[in-house]
MARDOPA-476762 format. One line per field, with one value per residue (C-alpha): residue number from 1; residue in three letters; x, y, z. Coordinates in Angstrom, 2 decimals, padded with zeros to 5 digits. Each point is the difference from the previous one (the first is absolute). Example, Ala and Ser with C-alpha at 12.3 -4.5 7.8 and 13.67 -1.06 7.14 Angstrom:
// residues 2
seq	c(1, 2)
type	c(Ala, Ser)
xx	c(012.30, 001.37)
yy	c(-004.50, 003.44)
zz	c(007.80, -000.66)
***
This chain:
// residues 167
seq	c(1, 2, 3, 4, 5, 6, 7, 8, 9, 10, 11, 12, 13, 14, 15, 16, 17, 18, 19, 20, 21, 22, 23, 24, 25, 26, 27, 28, 29, 30, 31, 32, 33, 34, 35, 36, 37, 38, 39, 40, 41, 42, 43, 44, 45, 46, 47, 48, 49, 50, 51, 52, 53, 54, 55, 56, 57, 58, 59, 60, 61, 62, 63, 64, 65, 66, 67, 68, 69, 70, 71, 72, 73, 74, 75, 76, 77, 78, 79, 80, 81, 82, 83, 84, 85, 86, 87, 88, 89, 90, 91, 92, 93, 94, 95, 96, 97, 98, 99, 100, 101, 102, 103, 104, 105, 106, 107, 108, 109, 110, 111, 112, 113, 114, 115, 116, 117, 118, 119, 120, 121, 122, 123, 124, 125, 126, 127, 128, 129, 130, 131, 132, 133, 134, 135, 136, 137, 138, 139, 140, 141, 142, 143, 144, 145, 146, 147, 148, 149, 150, 151, 152, 153, 154, 155, 156, 157, 158, 159, 160, 161, 162, 163, 164, 165, 166, 167)
type	c(Met, Ile, Ala, Ala, Val, Thr, Leu, Ile, Ser, Ala, Thr, Ser, Ala, Glu, Ala, Gly, Thr, Thr, Lys, Gly, Asp, Lys, Glu, Ala, Leu, Val, Ala, Ala, Lys, Glu, Tyr, Leu, Ser, Ser, Gln, Ala, Phe, Ser, Leu, Lys, Gly, Leu, Ile, Ala, Gln, Leu, Asp, Ser, Pro, Asp, Gly, Gly, Gln, Phe, Thr, Val, Ala, Gln, Ala, Thr, Tyr, Gly, Val, Gln, His, Thr, Gly, Ala, Asn, Trp, Asp, Lys, Glu, Ala, Leu, Ala, Ala, Ala, Lys, Glu, Tyr, Leu, Asn, Ser, Gln, Pro, Phe, Ser, Leu, Lys, Gly, Leu, Ile, Ala, Gln, Leu, Asp, Ser, Pro, Asp, Gly, Gly, Gln, Phe, Thr, Val, Ala, Gln, Ala, Thr, Tyr, Gly, Val, Gln, His, Thr, Gly, Ala, Asn, Trp, Asp, Arg, Glu, Ala, Leu, Leu, Ser, Ala, Lys, Glu, Tyr, Leu, Ser, Thr, Gln, Ala, Phe, Ser, Leu, Ser, Gly, Leu, Ile, Ala, Gln, Leu, Asp, Ser, Pro, Tyr, Gly, Gly, Gln, Phe, Thr, Val, Ala, Gln, Ala, Thr, Tyr, Gly, Ala, Asn, Lys, Ala, Tyr)
xx	c(000.19, 002.51, 001.73, -003.57, 000.08, 003.53, -000.36, -003.14, 001.87, 002.77, -001.80, -002.35, 003.20, 001.16, -003.46, 000.64, 003.76, 000.13, 002.56, 001.33, 000.34, 001.80, 002.56, 000.93, 000.81, 002.07, 001.83, 000.38, 002.07, 001.97, 001.09, 000.92, 002.41, 001.81, -000.27, -000.80, -003.42, -002.18, -003.90, -000.79, 003.19, -000.96, -003.96, 001.21, 002.59, -002.83, -002.33, 002.52, -000.41, 003.41, -000.54, -002.81, -002.85, -002.01, -003.15, 000.87, -002.43, 001.87, 003.13, -000.79, -001.61, 003.38, 002.14, -002.23, 000.32, 003.84, 000.74, 002.79, 001.70, 000.41, 002.99, 001.77, -000.58, 001.06, 003.05, 000.65, -001.04, 002.74, 002.70, -000.97, 000.58, 003.31, 001.38, -000.46, 001.01, 001.05, -002.98, -000.07, -002.76, -002.33, 001.00, -001.46, -002.73, -001.11, 000.57, -001.89, -002.71, -000.22, -002.92, 003.07, 002.02, -001.80, -002.92, 000.43, -001.28, 002.48, -000.83, 001.21, 002.54, 001.31, 000.25, 001.66, 002.53, 000.70, 000.96, 002.52, 002.90, 001.04, 003.71, -001.88, 003.69, 000.97, -003.15, 001.47, 003.20, -001.63, -002.42, 002.91, 002.25, -002.80, -000.43, 003.43, 000.83, -002.97, 000.46, 002.84, -000.48, 001.33, 000.33, -002.60, -002.16, -000.14, -000.95, -002.59, -001.17, -000.18, -001.79, -002.18, -004.19, 001.08, 002.97, 000.21, -001.14, 002.57, 000.45, 002.79, 002.68, -000.75, 000.34, 002.98, 001.40, -000.58, 001.05, 003.66, 000.31, -000.68, 001.66)
yy	c(000.15, 002.58, -001.15, 000.85, 003.44, 000.86, -000.91, 002.14, 003.02, -000.47, -000.13, 002.81, 002.51, -001.14, 000.82, 003.62, -000.15, 001.02, -000.62, 003.33, -000.78, -002.86, 001.57, 002.89, -002.86, -001.90, 003.08, 001.07, -003.23, 000.62, 003.43, -000.89, -003.46, 003.11, 002.91, 001.23, 002.26, 001.13, -000.85, 003.46, 000.41, -003.41, 000.86, 003.58, -002.32, -002.26, 003.11, 001.98, 000.28, -001.98, -002.12, -002.06, 002.20, -001.75, 001.72, 000.86, -002.12, -003.05, 001.29, -000.14, -003.63, -001.01, 001.43, -000.76, -003.61, -000.39, -001.15, 002.52, 000.70, 003.66, 000.14, -002.23, 002.16, 003.38, -002.21, -000.84, 003.18, 001.69, -002.53, 001.09, 003.91, -000.55, -001.68, 002.84, 003.03, 000.74, 000.59, 000.66, -002.02, 002.98, 001.10, -003.63, -000.44, 003.93, -001.80, -003.13, 002.09, 002.46, 000.50, -000.07, -002.39, -003.34, 000.93, -002.31, 000.32, 001.84, -003.85, -001.54, 002.78, -000.39, -003.55, -000.20, 002.10, -001.31, -003.23, 000.53, -000.56, 003.56, 001.45, 003.51, 001.13, -001.28, 001.74, 003.16, -000.11, -001.03, 003.01, 002.51, -001.49, 000.42, 003.85, 001.01, -001.46, 002.34, 002.82, 001.81, -000.27, 000.74, -002.50, 001.66, 000.75, -003.80, -001.45, 002.78, -001.30, -003.42, 000.84, 001.93, -000.77, 001.54, -002.03, -003.76, 000.56, -002.62, 000.48, 002.52, -002.83, -001.67, 003.15, 000.80, -003.87, 000.66, 003.33, -000.04, -003.65, 001.47, 003.40)
zz	c(-000.10, 001.03, -003.64, -001.83, 002.28, -000.99, -003.41, -000.37, 001.63, -002.09, -003.42, 001.57, 000.13, -003.64, -001.35, 000.69, -002.00, -003.35, -002.69, 000.64, 004.11, -001.26, -002.32, 002.29, 002.53, -002.70, -000.53, 003.75, 000.46, -003.26, 001.34, 003.59, -001.41, -001.91, 002.29, 004.00, 000.01, 002.27, 000.37, -001.36, -002.10, -001.77, -000.49, -001.44, -002.19, -001.33, -000.66, -001.64, -003.97, -000.34, 002.77, -001.00, -000.11, 002.30, 001.89, 003.16, 001.56, -001.96, 000.91, 003.40, -000.03, -001.57, 002.60, 002.81, -000.68, -001.06, 003.18, 000.34, 003.47, -000.66, 002.93, -002.26, -002.98, 002.02, 000.93, -003.70, -001.18, 003.07, -001.35, -003.47, 000.72, 001.76, -003.11, -001.86, 002.44, 003.42, 002.29, 003.79, 002.40, 000.15, -003.74, -001.44, 002.30, -001.49, -003.42, 000.48, 001.31, -002.29, -002.88, -002.94, 002.02, 001.30, 001.46, 003.15, 003.31, 002.05, 002.11, -002.88, -000.88, 003.10, 000.24, -002.96, 000.33, 003.70, -001.51, -002.82, 001.76, -001.44, 001.71, 000.43, 000.41, -003.33, -001.78, 001.76, -001.72, -003.35, 000.17, 001.04, -002.63, -002.52, 001.29, -000.46, -003.47, -001.20, 001.94, 003.03, 003.42, 003.30, 002.51, 002.04, -002.57, -001.59, 003.59, -000.19, -003.63, 001.53, 003.13, -001.58, -000.59, -003.61, -000.44, 001.37, 003.20, 001.41, 004.01, 000.76, 000.62, -002.97, -002.24, 002.26, -000.36, -003.80, -000.79, 001.99, -001.99, -003.37, 000.89)
***
């Protein structure tokens, strides 16, 4: 009797699923197999003219049924960013949370960044070297830039370490 009820419930739930919903789910899984996405970011990708042109409802269905772990997606995205350029902990959380970055929740972004295993002193050093390759700084100016909310958002200790090593 329980199996029959389960079968009826599953059939009823699937009965409201459209071909577009199913195709959006396939597309969502394909995107997740090659790149890290947040829930919002993946819905936007599937809905975009370049990403599938699914309706928001279809994209939402597809994304919500992928079984994705959004914390793990945030971790993968954080590692992708760190492989391309230096970030501070705060800067990377802000990037992952931003509308132009990952669109992860702050909690997901924080989880991802905290679990990267990043060496933030090393990141500050890499950032300091990048700054020095494009413009002139005094040592104190470089530390201020690395520590600035508009610069690297490194801690003062990390900024000092990076600047001293790069200078």
